[in-house]
C-alpha positions as CSV (number, residue, x, y, z in Angstrom):
1,M,109.6,85.4,4.3
2,A,106.2,84.0,5.6
3,L,105.2,84.6,9.2
4,S,105.6,80.8,9.8
5,D,109.3,80.9,9.0
6,A,110.4,81.2,12.6
7,G,114.2,80.9,11.9
8,H,115.6,80.8,15.5
9,P,115.4,77.4,17.4
10,V,113.9,79.0,20.5
11,L,110.9,80.0,18.4
12,V,110.3,76.6,16.8
13,D,108.4,73.7,18.4
14,P,110.7,70.7,18.2
15,V,107.9,68.1,17.6
16,T,105.9,69.9,14.8
17,N,108.7,72.2,13.4
18,L,106.1,75.0,13.5
19,P,106.4,78.3,15.3
20,N,105.8,77.8,19.0
21,R,103.8,79.7,21.6
22,L,106.6,82.2,22.2
23,H,106.8,83.0,18.5
24,F,103.0,83.3,18.3
25,D,102.8,85.6,21.3
26,V,105.4,88.0,19.9
27,V,103.8,88.2,16.4
28,Y,100.3,88.3,17.9
29,R,101.1,91.4,19.9
30,V,102.3,93.3,16.8
31,V,99.4,92.1,14.6
32,F,96.8,92.8,17.3
33,A,98.1,96.4,17.6
34,A,97.6,96.8,13.8
35,G,94.2,95.2,14.2
36,T,93.1,97.9,16.6
37,R,93.9,100.4,13.9
38,G,91.6,98.7,11.4
39,F,93.5,95.8,10.0
40,P,91.2,92.8,10.0
41,I,92.5,89.7,11.9
42,T,90.9,86.4,12.9
43,V,92.2,83.7,15.3
44,M,91.5,80.1,14.5
45,L,92.1,77.6,17.4
46,I,92.5,74.0,16.1
47,E,92.4,70.9,18.3
48,V,92.4,67.2,17.7
49,P,92.0,65.8,21.3
50,A,93.0,62.2,20.4
51,L,96.6,63.4,19.5
52,E,97.6,64.4,23.0
53,D,100.2,61.7,23.4
54,S,101.3,60.9,19.8
55,S,104.2,63.0,18.6
56,E,104.2,61.2,15.2
57,D,100.5,62.0,14.6
58,L,101.0,65.5,15.9
59,E,103.8,66.1,13.4
60,D,101.7,64.6,10.6
61,L,98.8,66.9,11.5
62,A,101.0,69.9,11.6
63,Q,102.2,69.2,8.1
64,R,98.7,68.7,6.8
65,V,97.3,71.9,8.5
66,S,100.3,73.8,7.2
67,A,99.7,72.7,3.7
68,V,96.1,74.1,3.8
69,T,96.9,77.4,5.7
70,R,97.7,80.4,3.6
71,R,101.4,81.3,3.5
72,M,100.7,84.8,4.7
73,D,99.1,83.5,7.9
74,L,100.9,82.3,11.1
75,L,100.3,78.7,12.1
76,A,101.8,77.8,15.5
77,H,101.7,74.9,17.9
78,L,100.5,76.0,21.2
79,E,100.5,72.9,23.4
80,G,99.3,69.3,23.3
81,S,97.1,68.8,20.3
82,Q,96.2,72.5,20.0
83,F,97.3,74.8,17.2
84,V,96.5,78.4,16.4
85,A,96.3,80.1,13.0
86,L,96.5,83.9,12.9
87,L,94.6,84.8,9.8
88,L,95.7,88.2,8.4
89,G,93.3,90.5,6.4
90,C,90.5,88.1,7.3
91,N,87.1,88.7,9.0
92,V,85.0,86.0,10.8
93,H,83.3,84.9,7.6
94,G,86.6,84.3,5.9
95,G,87.8,82.5,9.1
96,R,84.9,80.2,8.9
97,V,85.6,79.4,5.2
98,A,89.2,78.7,6.1
99,A,88.2,76.4,9.0
100,E,85.6,74.5,6.9
101,R,88.1,74.1,4.0
102,L,90.6,72.7,6.6
103,L,88.0,70.2,7.9
104,L,87.0,69.2,4.3
105,T,90.7,68.8,3.2
106,L,91.6,66.7,6.3
107,E,88.4,64.7,6.5
108,P,89.8,61.6,4.9
109,W,92.8,61.6,7.2
110,L,90.6,62.3,10.3
111,D,88.2,59.5,9.3
112,E,91.0,57.0,8.6
113,N,92.5,57.6,12.0
114,Q,89.1,58.0,13.8
115,F,90.0,61.5,14.9
116,E,87.8,64.5,15.5
117,M,88.9,68.1,14.8
118,K,87.4,70.9,16.8
119,I,87.9,74.5,15.6
120,G,87.1,77.8,17.3
121,V,87.1,81.0,15.2
122,A,86.9,84.6,16.4
123,A,87.6,87.9,14.6
124,L,88.8,91.1,16.1
125,Q,85.9,93.5,16.9
126,P,86.1,97.3,17.4
127,Y,85.3,96.9,21.2
128,M,88.3,94.7,21.8
129,K,91.2,96.7,23.2
130,E,93.3,93.9,24.7
131,G,94.7,90.9,22.9
132,N,93.4,88.5,25.5
133,E,89.8,89.5,24.5
134,L,90.2,88.1,21.0
135,M,91.9,85.0,22.3
136,E,89.1,84.4,24.9
137,E,86.5,84.7,22.1
138,A,88.4,82.0,20.1
139,R,88.7,79.8,23.3
140,T,84.9,80.2,23.9
141,A,84.2,79.2,20.3
142,L,86.5,76.2,20.7
143,R,84.7,75.2,23.9
144,V,81.4,75.2,22.1
145,A,82.9,73.1,19.3
146,R,84.2,70.6,21.8
147,S,80.7,70.2,23.2
148,L,79.3,69.1,19.8
149,P,79.6,65.6,18.3
150,G,82.0,65.0,15.5
151,S,84.4,67.4,13.9
152,D,83.0,70.9,14.0
153,V,83.7,74.6,13.5
154,E,82.2,77.3,15.8
155,T,82.6,81.0,15.3
156,R,82.3,84.0,17.5
157,P,81.7,87.6,16.3
């Protein structure tokens, strides 16, 4: 069973049919603990700002991103037009490759709908002792990506 197979309705976002924030938080705590013992993990925050109010486009995006994400990773819908992918066994370089592959794969759909995708990528570092440190690095990378024109990927160490 893949990490994205949430199973219980309380763990599934009703619009996207992906794991929701609660599911992500539970899995993230366990995976982060493994990461502090040397297991590489990377967080990829994905956002398409123009989708805030369109549940049909949000569901379509969720299916498209899910098709590109590795089955061993956890893809979840956080809120609004923001998704998160927890990339297992992956460093920041692999996270950047995954993000660029996602952009390249979705580029025709993004262009057709005149959407921009912003992606922030951060990998667990030895100095990070709390889960919020990694998430904050990913949020910082996403903020930088938001400030740049067009679809973009930004990484943090």
